[in-house]
Each structure stands twice: as C-alpha cells, then as structure tokens.
MARMARPA-416569 format. One record per residue (C-alpha): residue number from 1; x negated, y, z negated. Coordinates in steps of 0.25 Angstrom, whole numbers. Each point is the difference from the previous one (the first is absolute). Layout:
// MARMARPA-416569
<r><k>NUM</k><c1>X</c1><c2>Y</c2><c3>Z</c3></r>
...
This chain:
// MARMARPA-416569
<r><k>1</k><c1>0</c1><c2>0</c2><c3>0</c3></r>
<r><k>2</k><c1>-12</c1><c2>9</c2><c3>-1</c3></r>
<r><k>3</k><c1>-7</c1><c2>-5</c2><c3>12</c3></r>
<r><k>4</k><c1>-10</c1><c2>-11</c2><c3>2</c3></r>
<r><k>5</k><c1>-13</c1><c2>7</c2><c3>4</c3></r>
<r><k>6</k><c1>4</c1><c2>12</c2><c3>-8</c3></r>
<r><k>7</k><c1>6</c1><c2>-6</c2><c3>-12</c3></r>
<r><k>8</k><c1>-4</c1><c2>6</c2><c3>-14</c3></r>
<r><k>9</k><c1>-1</c1><c2>-15</c2><c3>-4</c3></r>
<r><k>10</k><c1>-13</c1><c2>-8</c2><c3>3</c3></r>
<r><k>11</k><c1>7</c1><c2>-13</c2><c3>0</c3></r>
<r><k>12</k><c1>10</c1><c2>5</c2><c3>11</c3></r>
<r><k>13</k><c1>-12</c1><c2>4</c2><c3>9</c3></r>
<r><k>14</k><c1>-7</c1><c2>-13</c2><c3>-2</c3></r>
<r><k>15</k><c1>13</c1><c2>-8</c2><c3>3</c3></r>
<r><k>16</k><c1>2</c1><c2>9</c2><c3>12</c3></r>
<r><k>17</k><c1>-13</c1><c2>-3</c2><c3>6</c3></r>
<r><k>18</k><c1>2</c1><c2>-15</c2><c3>-2</c3></r>
<r><k>19</k><c1>13</c1><c2>1</c2><c3>8</c3></r>
<r><k>20</k><c1>-6</c1><c2>8</c2><c3>11</c3></r>
<r><k>21</k><c1>-12</c1><c2>-10</c2><c3>1</c3></r>
<r><k>22</k><c1>10</c1><c2>-11</c2><c3>2</c3></r>
<r><k>23</k><c1>9</c1><c2>7</c2><c3>10</c3></r>
<r><k>24</k><c1>-13</c1><c2>3</c2><c3>8</c3></r>
<r><k>25</k><c1>-4</c1><c2>-14</c2><c3>0</c3></r>
<r><k>26</k><c1>14</c1><c2>-5</c2><c3>5</c3></r>
<r><k>27</k><c1>-1</c1><c2>11</c2><c3>11</c3></r>
<r><k>28</k><c1>-13</c1><c2>-5</c2><c3>4</c3></r>
<r><k>29</k><c1>4</c1><c2>-14</c2><c3>0</c3></r>
<r><k>30</k><c1>12</c1><c2>3</c2><c3>8</c3></r>
<r><k>31</k><c1>-8</c1><c2>8</c2><c3>11</c3></r>
<r><k>32</k><c1>6</c1><c2>13</c2><c3>-4</c3></r>
<r><k>33</k><c1>-6</c1><c2>12</c2><c3>7</c3></r>
<r><k>34</k><c1>4</c1><c2>11</c2><c3>-10</c3></r>
<r><k>35</k><c1>2</c1><c2>2</c2><c3>-15</c3></r>
<r><k>36</k><c1>8</c1><c2>12</c2><c3>-4</c3></r>
<r><k>37</k><c1>-1</c1><c2>6</c2><c3>-14</c3></r>
<r><k>38</k><c1>13</c1><c2>7</c2><c3>-4</c3></r>
<r><k>39</k><c1>-2</c1><c2>7</c2><c3>-13</c3></r>
<r><k>40</k><c1>15</c1><c2>3</c2><c3>-4</c3></r>
<r><k>41</k><c1>-4</c1><c2>2</c2><c3>-14</c3></r>
<r><k>42</k><c1>-14</c1><c2>5</c2><c3>1</c3></r>
<r><k>43</k><c1>3</c1><c2>13</c2><c3>-5</c3></r>
<r><k>44</k><c1>7</c1><c2>7</c2><c3>-12</c3></r>
<r><k>45</k><c1>13</c1><c2>5</c2><c3>-6</c3></r>
<r><k>46</k><c1>-6</c1><c2>11</c2><c3>-8</c3></r>
<r><k>47</k><c1>-14</c1><c2>6</c2><c3>-1</c3></r>
<r><k>48</k><c1>2</c1><c2>3</c2><c3>-15</c3></r>
<r><k>49</k><c1>-4</c1><c2>-14</c2><c3>-3</c3></r>
<r><k>50</k><c1>-9</c1><c2>-3</c2><c3>12</c3></r>
<r><k>51</k><c1>-15</c1><c2>0</c2><c3>3</c3></r>
<r><k>52</k><c1>2</c1><c2>2</c2><c3>15</c3></r>
<r><k>53</k><c1>-15</c1><c2>1</c2><c3>3</c3></r>
<r><k>54</k><c1>-3</c1><c2>-13</c2><c3>-8</c3></r>
<r><k>55</k><c1>12</c1><c2>-7</c2><c3>7</c3></r>
<r><k>56</k><c1>-5</c1><c2>4</c2><c3>14</c3></r>
<r><k>57</k><c1>-14</c1><c2>-5</c2><c3>-3</c3></r>
<r><k>58</k><c1>6</c1><c2>-13</c2><c3>-5</c3></r>
<r><k>59</k><c1>7</c1><c2>-1</c2><c3>13</c3></r>
<r><k>60</k><c1>-12</c1><c2>2</c2><c3>8</c3></r>
<r><k>61</k><c1>-8</c1><c2>-10</c2><c3>-8</c3></r>
<r><k>62</k><c1>12</c1><c2>-10</c2><c3>3</c3></r>
<r><k>63</k><c1>-1</c1><c2>3</c2><c3>15</c3></r>
<r><k>64</k><c1>-15</c1><c2>-2</c2><c3>0</c3></r>
<r><k>65</k><c1>2</c1><c2>-13</c2><c3>-6</c3></r>
<r><k>66</k><c1>10</c1><c2>-4</c2><c3>11</c3></r>
<r><k>67</k><c1>-10</c1><c2>4</c2><c3>11</c3></r>
<r><k>68</k><c1>-11</c1><c2>-8</c2><c3>-7</c3></r>
<r><k>69</k><c1>9</c1><c2>-13</c2><c3>-1</c3></r>
<r><k>70</k><c1>5</c1><c2>2</c2><c3>14</c3></r>
<r><k>71</k><c1>-15</c1><c2>-1</c2><c3>5</c3></r>
<r><k>72</k><c1>-3</c1><c2>-11</c2><c3>-10</c3></r>
<r><k>73</k><c1>11</c1><c2>-10</c2><c3>6</c3></r>
<r><k>74</k><c1>-3</c1><c2>4</c2><c3>14</c3></r>
<r><k>75</k><c1>14</c1><c2>7</c2><c3>2</c3></r>
<r><k>76</k><c1>-2</c1><c2>9</c2><c3>13</c3></r>
<r><k>77</k><c1>14</c1><c2>6</c2><c3>-1</c3></r>
<r><k>78</k><c1>3</c1><c2>15</c2><c3>-2</c3></r>
<r><k>79</k><c1>3</c1><c2>5</c2><c3>-14</c3></r>
<r><k>80</k><c1>11</c1><c2>11</c2><c3>0</c3></r>
<r><k>81</k><c1>6</c1><c2>10</c2><c3>-9</c3></r>
<r><k>82</k><c1>14</c1><c2>3</c2><c3>1</c3></r>
<r><k>83</k><c1>3</c1><c2>15</c2><c3>-4</c3></r>
<r><k>84</k><c1>12</c1><c2>4</c2><c3>-7</c3></r>
<r><k>85</k><c1>3</c1><c2>12</c2><c3>-9</c3></r>
<r><k>86</k><c1>9</c1><c2>-5</c2><c3>-10</c3></r>
<r><k>87</k><c1>11</c1><c2>-11</c2><c3>-4</c3></r>
<r><k>88</k><c1>-1</c1><c2>-7</c2><c3>-9</c3></r>
<r><k>89</k><c1>-10</c1><c2>9</c2><c3>-7</c3></r>
<r><k>90</k><c1>2</c1><c2>15</c2><c3>0</c3></r>
<r><k>91</k><c1>-14</c1><c2>2</c2><c3>6</c3></r>
<r><k>92</k><c1>-7</c1><c2>-10</c2><c3>8</c3></r>
<r><k>93</k><c1>-15</c1><c2>2</c2><c3>2</c3></r>
<r><k>94</k><c1>0</c1><c2>-4</c2><c3>15</c3></r>
<r><k>95</k><c1>10</c1><c2>11</c2><c3>2</c3></r>
<r><k>96</k><c1>-2</c1><c2>2</c2><c3>15</c3></r>
<r><k>97</k><c1>-10</c1><c2>-3</c2><c3>11</c3></r>
<r><k>98</k><c1>-9</c1><c2>12</c2><c3>-3</c3></r>
<r><k>99</k><c1>0</c1><c2>-3</c2><c3>-15</c3></r>
<r><k>100</k><c1>-4</c1><c2>-14</c2><c3>3</c3></r>
<r><k>101</k><c1>-11</c1><c2>4</c2><c3>10</c3></r>
<r><k>102</k><c1>-5</c1><c2>9</c2><c3>-11</c3></r>
<r><k>103</k><c1>0</c1><c2>-11</c2><c3>-10</c3></r>
<r><k>104</k><c1>-7</c1><c2>-10</c2><c3>9</c3></r>
<r><k>105</k><c1>-11</c1><c2>11</c2><c3>4</c3></r>
<r><k>106</k><c1>-2</c1><c2>4</c2><c3>-15</c3></r>
<r><k>107</k><c1>-3</c1><c2>-14</c2><c3>-4</c3></r>
<r><k>108</k><c1>-8</c1><c2>-5</c2><c3>12</c3></r>
<r><k>109</k><c1>11</c1><c2>-9</c2><c3>5</c3></r>
<r><k>110</k><c1>3</c1><c2>7</c2><c3>13</c3></r>
<r><k>111</k><c1>-6</c1><c2>-10</c2><c3>9</c3></r>
<r><k>112</k><c1>6</c1><c2>-12</c2><c3>-8</c3></r>
<r><k>113</k><c1>15</c1><c2>3</c2><c3>2</c3></r>
<r><k>114</k><c1>11</c1><c2>5</c2><c3>10</c3></r>
<r><k>115</k><c1>13</c1><c2>5</c2><c3>-3</c3></r>
<r><k>116</k><c1>14</c1><c2>-7</c2><c3>2</c3></r>
<r><k>117</k><c1>9</c1><c2>12</c2><c3>3</c3></r>
<r><k>118</k><c1>15</c1><c2>-2</c2><c3>-3</c3></r>
<r><k>119</k><c1>9</c1><c2>10</c2><c3>6</c3></r>
<r><k>120</k><c1>10</c1><c2>1</c2><c3>-11</c3></r>
<r><k>121</k><c1>-12</c1><c2>3</c2><c3>-10</c3></r>
<r><k>122</k><c1>-4</c1><c2>11</c2><c3>9</c3></r>
<r><k>123</k><c1>14</c1><c2>6</c2><c3>-2</c3></r>
<r><k>124</k><c1>-1</c1><c2>-1</c2><c3>-15</c3></r>
<r><k>125</k><c1>-13</c1><c2>7</c2><c3>0</c3></r>
<r><k>126</k><c1>6</c1><c2>12</c2><c3>8</c3></r>
<r><k>127</k><c1>-6</c1><c2>-4</c2><c3>13</c3></r>
<r><k>128</k><c1>4</c1><c2>-5</c2><c3>13</c3></r>
<r><k>129</k><c1>-4</c1><c2>-14</c2><c3>4</c3></r>
<r><k>130</k><c1>-8</c1><c2>6</c2><c3>12</c3></r>
<r><k>131</k><c1>-8</c1><c2>9</c2><c3>-10</c3></r>
<r><k>132</k><c1>-4</c1><c2>-12</c2><c3>-9</c3></r>
<r><k>133</k><c1>-4</c1><c2>-8</c2><c3>12</c3></r>
<r><k>134</k><c1>-8</c1><c2>12</c2><c3>6</c3></r>
<r><k>135</k><c1>-7</c1><c2>2</c2><c3>-13</c3></r>
<r><k>136</k><c1>-4</c1><c2>-14</c2><c3>-1</c3></r>
<r><k>137</k><c1>-5</c1><c2>-1</c2><c3>14</c3></r>
<r><k>138</k><c1>-9</c1><c2>13</c2><c3>-1</c3></r>
<r><k>139</k><c1>-6</c1><c2>-6</c2><c3>-12</c3></r>
<r><k>140</k><c1>-3</c1><c2>-13</c2><c3>7</c3></r>
<r><k>141</k><c1>10</c1><c2>-7</c2><c3>-10</c3></r>
<r><k>142</k><c1>12</c1><c2>-5</c2><c3>8</c3></r>
<r><k>143</k><c1>1</c1><c2>-15</c2><c3>-1</c3></r>
<r><k>144</k><c1>15</c1><c2>-4</c2><c3>0</c3></r>
<r><k>145</k><c1>14</c1><c2>6</c2><c3>0</c3></r>
<r><k>146</k><c1>12</c1><c2>-4</c2><c3>-8</c3></r>
<r><k>147</k><c1>11</c1><c2>3</c2><c3>11</c3></r>
<r><k>148</k><c1>11</c1><c2>5</c2><c3>-8</c3></r>
<r><k>149</k><c1>7</c1><c2>14</c2><c3>-3</c3></r>
<r><k>150</k><c1>7</c1><c2>7</c2><c3>-11</c3></r>
<r><k>151</k><c1>13</c1><c2>8</c2><c3>-2</c3></r>
<r><k>152</k><c1>-4</c1><c2>15</c2><c3>0</c3></r>
<r><k>153</k><c1>12</c1><c2>2</c2><c3>-9</c3></r>
<r><k>154</k><c1>-4</c1><c2>-10</c2><c3>-10</c3></r>
<r><k>155</k><c1>-12</c1><c2>1</c2><c3>-10</c3></r>
<r><k>156</k><c1>-5</c1><c2>-14</c2><c3>-1</c3></r>
<r><k>157</k><c1>-6</c1><c2>-11</c2><c3>8</c3></r>
<r><k>158</k><c1>12</c1><c2>-5</c2><c3>9</c3></r>
<r><k>159</k><c1>-8</c1><c2>-9</c2><c3>9</c3></r>
<r><k>160</k><c1>9</c1><c2>1</c2><c3>12</c3></r>
<r><k>161</k><c1>-4</c1><c2>-6</c2><c3>14</c3></r>
<r><k>162</k><c1>-6</c1><c2>11</c2><c3>9</c3></r>
<r><k>163</k><c1>11</c1><c2>3</c2><c3>10</c3></r>
<r><k>164</k><c1>-5</c1><c2>15</c2><c3>4</c3></r>
<r><k>165</k><c1>-6</c1><c2>-1</c2><c3>14</c3></r>
<r><k>166</k><c1>-7</c1><c2>14</c2><c3>-3</c3></r>
<r><k>167</k><c1>-7</c1><c2>-5</c2><c3>-13</c3></r>
<r><k>168</k><c1>-4</c1><c2>-13</c2><c3>7</c3></r>
<r><k>169</k><c1>-6</c1><c2>8</c2><c3>12</c3></r>
<r><k>170</k><c1>-8</c1><c2>9</c2><c3>-9</c3></r>
<r><k>171</k><c1>-5</c1><c2>-12</c2><c3>-8</c3></r>
<r><k>172</k><c1>-4</c1><c2>-7</c2><c3>13</c3></r>
<r><k>173</k><c1>-8</c1><c2>13</c2><c3>5</c3></r>
<r><k>174</k><c1>-9</c1><c2>-1</c2><c3>-12</c3></r>
<r><k>175</k><c1>-1</c1><c2>-15</c2><c3>2</c3></r>
<r><k>176</k><c1>-5</c1><c2>2</c2><c3>14</c3></r>
<r><k>177</k><c1>-10</c1><c2>11</c2><c3>-4</c3></r>
<r><k>178</k><c1>-5</c1><c2>-10</c2><c3>-11</c3></r>
<r><k>179</k><c1>-3</c1><c2>-10</c2><c3>10</c3></r>
<r><k>180</k><c1>10</c1><c2>-10</c2><c3>-6</c3></r>
<r><k>181</k><c1>2</c1><c2>-6</c2><c3>-13</c3></r>
<r><k>182</k><c1>-7</c1><c2>-13</c2><c3>0</c3></r>
<r><k>183</k><c1>-1</c1><c2>-8</c2><c3>-8</c3></r>
<r><k>184</k><c1>11</c1><c2>7</c2><c3>-6</c3></r>
<r><k>185</k><c1>14</c1><c2>3</c2><c3>7</c3></r>
<r><k>186</k><c1>14</c1><c2>3</c2><c3>-3</c3></r>
<r><k>187</k><c1>8</c1><c2>-7</c2><c3>-10</c3></r>
<r><k>188</k><c1>15</c1><c2>2</c2><c3>-5</c3></r>
<r><k>189</k><c1>-1</c1><c2>4</c2><c3>-14</c3></r>
<r><k>190</k><c1>15</c1><c2>2</c2><c3>1</c3></r>
<r><k>191</k><c1>13</c1><c2>-6</c2><c3>-4</c3></r>
<r><k>192</k><c1>15</c1><c2>1</c2><c3>4</c3></r>
<r><k>193</k><c1>9</c1><c2>10</c2><c3>-6</c3></r>
<r><k>194</k><c1>8</c1><c2>-6</c2><c3>-12</c3></r>
<r><k>195</k><c1>13</c1><c2>2</c2><c3>8</c3></r>
<r><k>196</k><c1>-5</c1><c2>-8</c2><c3>12</c3></r>
<r><k>197</k><c1>4</c1><c2>-14</c2><c3>-4</c3></r>
<r><k>198</k><c1>1</c1><c2>-8</c2><c3>12</c3></r>
<r><k>199</k><c1>-11</c1><c2>-10</c2><c3>4</c3></r>
<r><k>200</k><c1>-1</c1><c2>6</c2><c3>14</c3></r>
<r><k>201</k><c1>-4</c1><c2>13</c2><c3>-6</c3></r>
<r><k>202</k><c1>-13</c1><c2>-6</c2><c3>-4</c3></r>
<r><k>203</k><c1>-2</c1><c2>-2</c2><c3>15</c3></r>
<r><k>204</k><c1>5</c1><c2>13</c2><c3>5</c3></r>
<r><k>205</k><c1>-9</c1><c2>8</c2><c3>-10</c3></r>
<r><k>206</k><c1>-13</c1><c2>-8</c2><c3>4</c3></r>
<r><k>207</k><c1>3</c1><c2>1</c2><c3>15</c3></r>
<r><k>208</k><c1>4</c1><c2>14</c2><c3>0</c3></r>
<r><k>209</k><c1>-13</c1><c2>3</c2><c3>-9</c3></r>
<r><k>210</k><c1>-9</c1><c2>-7</c2><c3>10</c3></r>
<r><k>211</k><c1>7</c1><c2>7</c2><c3>12</c3></r>
<r><k>212</k><c1>-2</c1><c2>13</c2><c3>-6</c3></r>
<r><k>213</k><c1>-15</c1><c2>-2</c2><c3>-2</c3></r>
<r><k>214</k><c1>-1</c1><c2>-5</c2><c3>15</c3></r>
<r><k>215</k><c1>8</c1><c2>12</c2><c3>5</c3></r>
<r><k>216</k><c1>-9</c1><c2>9</c2><c3>-9</c3></r>
<r><k>217</k><c1>-13</c1><c2>-6</c2><c3>7</c3></r>
<r><k>218</k><c1>6</c1><c2>2</c2><c3>14</c3></r>
<r><k>219</k><c1>3</c1><c2>14</c2><c3>-3</c3></r>
<r><k>220</k><c1>-14</c1><c2>3</c2><c3>-6</c3></r>
<r><k>221</k><c1>-6</c1><c2>-6</c2><c3>12</c3></r>
<r><k>222</k><c1>9</c1><c2>9</c2><c3>9</c3></r>
<r><k>223</k><c1>-4</c1><c2>13</c2><c3>-8</c3></r>
<r><k>224</k><c1>-15</c1><c2>-4</c2><c3>1</c3></r>
<r><k>225</k><c1>1</c1><c2>-3</c2><c3>15</c3></r>
<r><k>226</k><c1>8</c1><c2>13</c2><c3>3</c3></r>
<r><k>227</k><c1>-11</c1><c2>8</c2><c3>-8</c3></r>
<r><k>228</k><c1>9</c1><c2>12</c2><c3>-2</c3></r>
<r><k>229</k><c1>0</c1><c2>0</c2><c3>-15</c3></r>
<r><k>230</k><c1>-15</c1><c2>-3</c2><c3>0</c3></r>
<r><k>231</k><c1>-3</c1><c2>12</c2><c3>9</c3></r>
<r><k>232</k><c1>9</c1><c2>9</c2><c3>-9</c3></r>
<r><k>233</k><c1>-9</c1><c2>-4</c2><c3>-12</c3></r>
<r><k>234</k><c1>-13</c1><c2>2</c2><c3>8</c3></r>
<r><k>235</k><c1>4</c1><c2>14</c2><c3>5</c3></r>
<r><k>236</k><c1>4</c1><c2>4</c2><c3>-15</c3></r>
<r><k>237</k><c1>-14</c1><c2>-2</c2><c3>-4</c3></r>
<r><k>238</k><c1>-7</c1><c2>4</c2><c3>12</c3></r>
<r><k>239</k><c1>-7</c1><c2>12</c2><c3>-6</c3></r>
<r><k>240</k><c1>-9</c1><c2>-10</c2><c3>-7</c3></r>
<r><k>241</k><c1>-4</c1><c2>-6</c2><c3>13</c3></r>
<r><k>242</k><c1>-10</c1><c2>11</c2><c3>1</c3></r>
<r><k>243</k><c1>-15</c1><c2>2</c2><c3>-4</c3></r>
<r><k>244</k><c1>5</c1><c2>7</c2><c3>-13</c3></r>
<r><k>245</k><c1>10</c1><c2>-11</c2><c3>-3</c3></r>
<r><k>246</k><c1>-11</c1><c2>-11</c2><c3>2</c3></r>
<r><k>247</k><c1>-9</c1><c2>7</c2><c3>-9</c3></r>
<r><k>248</k><c1>11</c1><c2>1</c2><c3>-11</c3></r>
<r><k>249</k><c1>4</c1><c2>-15</c2><c3>2</c3></r>
<r><k>250</k><c1>-15</c1><c2>-4</c2><c3>-1</c3></r>
<r><k>251</k><c1>-1</c1><c2>8</c2><c3>-13</c3></r>
<r><k>252</k><c1>-10</c1><c2>9</c2><c3>6</c3></r>
<r><k>253</k><c1>7</c1><c2>13</c2><c3>-3</c3></r>
<r><k>254</k><c1>-1</c1><c2>7</c2><c3>-14</c3></r>
<r><k>255</k><c1>8</c1><c2>11</c2><c3>-5</c3></r>
<r><k>256</k><c1>-11</c1><c2>11</c2><c3>4</c3></r>
<r><k>257</k><c1>1</c1><c2>-5</c2><c3>14</c3></r>
<r><k>258</k><c1>15</c1><c2>-1</c2><c3>0</c3></r>
<r><k>259</k><c1>1</c1><c2>14</c2><c3>-5</c3></r>
<r><k>260</k><c1>-8</c1><c2>6</c2><c3>11</c3></r>
<r><k>261</k><c1>9</c1><c2>-8</c2><c3>10</c3></r>
<r><k>262</k><c1>12</c1><c2>5</c2><c3>-7</c3></r>
<r><k>263</k><c1>-4</c1><c2>15</c2><c3>3</c3></r>
<r><k>264</k><c1>-3</c1><c2>-4</c2><c3>15</c3></r>
<r><k>265</k><c1>14</c1><c2>-7</c2><c3>2</c3></r>
<r><k>266</k><c1>9</c1><c2>13</c2><c3>-1</c3></r>
<r><k>267</k><c1>15</c1><c2>-2</c2><c3>-1</c3></r>
<r><k>268</k><c1>3</c1><c2>-15</c2><c3>-1</c3></r>
<r><k>269</k><c1>12</c1><c2>-6</c2><c3>8</c3></r>
<r><k>270</k><c1>5</c1><c2>-13</c2><c3>-6</c3></r>
<r><k>271</k><c1>8</c1><c2>-7</c2><c3>11</c3></r>
<r><k>272</k><c1>14</c1><c2>-7</c2><c3>-3</c3></r>
<r><k>273</k><c1>-1</c1><c2>-14</c2><c3>-6</c3></r>
<r><k>274</k><c1>11</c1><c2>-5</c2><c3>9</c3></r>
<r><k>275</k><c1>7</c1><c2>-9</c2><c3>-10</c3></r>
<r><k>276</k><c1>13</c1><c2>0</c2><c3>7</c3></r>
<r><k>277</k><c1>-6</c1><c2>-4</c2><c3>13</c3></r>
<r><k>278</k><c1>-8</c1><c2>-11</c2><c3>-8</c3></r>
<r><k>279</k><c1>13</c1><c2>-5</c2><c3>-6</c3></r>
<r><k>280</k><c1>7</c1><c2>1</c2><c3>14</c3></r>
<r><k>281</k><c1>-11</c1><c2>-8</c2><c3>6</c3></r>
<r><k>282</k><c1>1</c1><c2>-11</c2><c3>-11</c3></r>
<r><k>283</k><c1>15</c1><c2>-1</c2><c3>1</c3></r>
<r><k>284</k><c1>0</c1><c2>-1</c2><c3>15</c3></r>
<r><k>285</k><c1>-9</c1><c2>-13</c2><c3>-2</c3></r>
<r><k>286</k><c1>11</c1><c2>-7</c2><c3>-9</c3></r>
C-alpha cells in the first residue's frame, strides 16, 4: 500500500525484489521481449510523512538491481517504465515521460530503460498522447505504447479502446519518426464499458481498435508523403537555417556575440505560425 521499491518498510522492499526476480525469470523462460514496471503505488499520499529523496534513491537502487539481474540471467529484452501521474497514489514518482526521463538520467539508467506510454495516462497528467510520445521519442526512450484512451470529462483511468482516428494518426506519426517500436509495439490496455454486456462487444472493440490504428498508420504515411505539413514546419524555423542560426545551434554564439547581432538586426518581423493551416492539412488526411 506504500509502494514496493519506495516503501518505508524494509521487508516490503525485500519481498518486492523477490517478486520481480521471479517475474523476470518467468518472462525470460517464456521468451518475453519486454518487461514493464508500472509503479502505481511508487509515490506518496502526503509529503508531511514522506522522505521523498530517500524513496527516489531507493527506487533507483531497485532498478539498478533489476538491470543487473537481467544481465546475469541473459535476458535480452527491454526494460520499460510506464509513466502515470496518480491513481491509486496522489502523486506517482514517474508522473509523465519528462519526469521519468529526468529520473533515469539523474541515476545513470537512461541507457537501460525505455518508456511504455499509455495514452490514458497522458490525459491524466494533463498532456495529449502525442505530447507524451514525442517527449519519449526525442529522449530516445519510446519503446512501447498502451493503445487506449480516456474520457476527457472523467478524471480517472477509464482504459477505453482507442477509436479516435486523429489521435491514432498523431501516434503513428511519432512511431514512424521513431523508426518503429520493435521489440515493443501496440497493446490494448483497454476494457469494455460496464454497460457493453454482449459477447460480441469484445470482438467489436478489438476489431475497431485495430482498424483505428491501421487507419492512423495509413493517414500518417499520407501526411508524410504529401509533405505539406513538414514543409510548413520547416518554413516556420527557416530563420535558423542561416549562418547565424547554425552558430546558435552549434553552441558557438555567446551573449556578447548575440547582443552585437541584435543591434544589427533592426526591427524583427515574426511570421505567422499558420496553426489553422496546419490543422486543416492534418484534418484533410483523415
């Protein structure tokens, strides 16, 4: 109830390690290619009675031990962390993709883990699924996707099947940019609505969920092959495709140098961001 790796009780930490050890052995025995850590209770209810720094240090030691055991038994699969902001705890330590990336980087684990992004968890953390996927991608951490969605009017993890073609298209744009997800992929961390009581509803949900992802992939390919959206983005940043821009991006422009350039620039004209055009191009692909 207080977490496993972050429990205040030594015995719970020890028992949790034994459980993960056994689960990793079974995964390896069965030929599994991924092992996901979901820390639903690795967090706190109140900081008044919590030593957060110590708990985070303990969680890092736990993950270090998992990495060491993975190598000891010859398990070559991917270790993944699944970010989630809260529920059941008030605050979960792997709040979102950026928080998880910072944790892994701080403790020297950035090369040992990937992230399993769940779209409904993105909603709970105040982000879009696309945001979380892009954050994971640009940090080199995108490893797997729980293909579900949540209800924006409901503040908990509803785990609905993804039926939104637009959301699936955005997800697939990131997957293509990432060069795929192997050895990860998409899995349905989703369930029927309580009121969907017919056996056929199970088939409808899974078929529609797969079709949604397939249509998203087709749409993403269409957008990339058309190139209009990519060109819009390129033009927005084209002022950096200059000698001065290259110097800035290479880290060769200090403040003294930039002050001198600022005096030479004169009145600066900032072009339109063309958001409505970008949205129109995106919607036309759906």
